[in-house]
N, C-alpha and C positions, 0 to 999 in steps of 0.2 A: 875705275876699280877701286874699291874701297880697301882701306888698308888692312891688312892680314891678310887678301887673298893674291893669289898669283896664278899666270896662265903656263901651260905647259901642253908642248906639242909633242903627240902620240901619234902611230900608225894602227890603224884599224885592221885586226888581223881577219876578218871578212873582206874588206872591199881592198885593202892595200893602200887605201889612201889617207893622207895626213891631214888631224884636225886639233882643235884646243881645248884640252879639257880645265876646268878651274880647281884649284886645291887649295886649301887653306893652312896658313902658317901654325906651325905649332904652337906657339907663343901667343896665337889670337884666340884659343881655344880656353875659356874659363869656365870650368863645371860649377853649376848653381845648386844641383839637386839631382838625387836617381831616385827612380821608381822601382819597385818591388819586381818589375820584371826587365830590368837592366835598361829603361830609359832613362838619357842623359839629358837633364834639362841644363842650358849655357848661357850664359852672359853673351850679349853681343852675337858673334857669328856662330851659327850653328855648323860645325862639321859634317853632322850626318846629312844634312843638305845636298853636300858636294861627293858622297859616296857613289852615286849611280852615273856611270859615264854612258853616253849616247853618242854615236856616231853621226855628225849631221851629214852625212855623203850616203850611207847606207841603212842606217836608222838601229845598226846592231847596239843593245845595251845589254851593259853589265855591271856590277859591284866591281870597284878598282882594282881591288885586290886579286880578283878573279877575269879581269875582262880579256888578257891574254891566254886563257885557258879555255880554248875551244879547238876542234879536232877538225880535220879538211872537210869530213861529211858534214859534220853540223853546219860549216861556213857555207858549203854549198846550198844546204836546204834554205838559209837564211837569204843567200843572192837570189835563189828562185822564188821564194815564198814572203820575203820580207820587201827587198829593194822595190819590186815593181809597185809596191802600195806605200811608199815612204816619199813623204812631201820632203826636201831638203829644208830642213832648218838649224839652228845651234841652239843647244841648251846650255852654252858657256855662259864663263862670267857670272855676275852676281844672282844667286837664285831667293827667292822666297817659299814660302812652304808648298805655294799650289804649283810650282814648279817642280819644285822637289817631289811632289806626289807625283805630278807627270812622267817627270824621269822615273823615278821606281817602277809606276806600271807601264814603262815601255821596257824595263828590264824584264818584266812577268811576260811581256808578248814574246819577246827574243827568248825565255826560258822556256815556253810554251812549245813555241816550232822547234827547238833544238831538243825536246825531252828532257828537260833539266831534272835533277835528283829531288827528290822532297825537301830533303834540308836546304835545298838552296832556295826553292819557292818559300818556305817557312820564315826563312831570313828576310825576305823581303818583303812579304806580307807585314809580317810584325813591325819593321820599319815605316812602312804606310799605315799602319794603324798607330804609331807613335806619331807621325805627321798629323793624322787628324784630332790625335790628342793636343798636338799643340795649337791646332784651330779652335778646339773645344766641340769638336763634332763629335758628340760620342754617340751616336748612329752610325756612323762610318767606322770609327774607331772599332767599335765590338763587331762589326762585318768583316774586319779586316785580322782583330784578332779569331775569330772563329775558324778564318780561313787559315792562319798561320799554326793553330791549334791542330787542325785536319792535318796540314802537312807536318807537324813535329812527331804526332802520333804516326803516322806511314813512315816518316822517318826513323823511330824509335823501333819500329816492327820489322823495316827490310832492311835497313842501312847498318853495314860496319862502321863500329865507332873507333876513332873519331870521325864523325860526320859533317864536312865541312869544316874542320876545327872544333865541332862541338863535341864535349865526352858526355857517357852514359848518364851520370849522375847530374850534371847541367842540363841535359835534356830533360831528365825526368822533373829538376825540379821547373824549368819553363811551363813542360806540361800541367804541373798542378797549379803554378799560378796562372795561367791562361785560362785552365778550366774554373777556378776561383773568380777569375774577372767576368767570365760568363754565366755566372750562376750555376755551373754543376758543382756542386759541392761536396757531393760525393764523390764526384770521379777526383776532386783536387784531394780528398783526404785519402786517397788511395794511393795517388801518386805521392804526396810528402811522406805518408808512412813509408813506402817504398824505399824511398830518400834515406830515410832516419834513420831506418831499420838495414842500411848496406854496410857492410864490411868496409868496402872501397872508398865509400865517401866520408867517413872517418876521416881521411886523409884530407877534407876539404871542409877543417872546421867553421870558417866563414858560410859556406853553401849550407852545411847543416842546422847553424841557428838562423840562418835566413828560413828555412823548411819549417824550423822548429816555431818560428814567429808567425809564419802565415797557416802553420797547421791551426795553431791558437785562434788566430782569426776566422779561419772555415769553423770549425770546430763551435763558437759563440753564433756564426749565423745559423748551423744546424740547429740551435737550441730554438 
């Protein structure tokens, strides 16, 4: 295994079997740049590739920070609907972008079967869009941005904030930014304007400044 990665043994909350996940040492993460939708570009190892954990024994997959957050009812659903279809294989070890996409798509399957919240779907879809951006696949990137946008809107309308660690103002920004990226300029203006006019958002000057910058870019497009 390359320098900067290490394995950790965990117990799957669905099948109770042990398996190894690969993690990234903090010192191995070197940020090169950030995009306006929070996508981070790294030099060398990309830690986002390793955010999705997949149990090699039963196929249950989730983001690392949510992996153990599953109810007994959800675990039973996955045992009955996912395990019979799963062909045992490991997604541990060094990952390239295609392996990372596979892992994140397996998270979507688990989310679908257990009825995860819209905010959880949105986060995963946005990361898959980023993976395709790294690959230079604009068509697939846009497709998953649209999925993420749809789920962020559902989360905004139906979930209490914070929604999966996401506050209301940041959600407004993301909806505006993703609308901009798929060419829905009037929608983007609406969401950026809502954020810029929010009293609560004034406590987040960096977010307000980012929204103003993107608002100006959208206005240029509308001209």
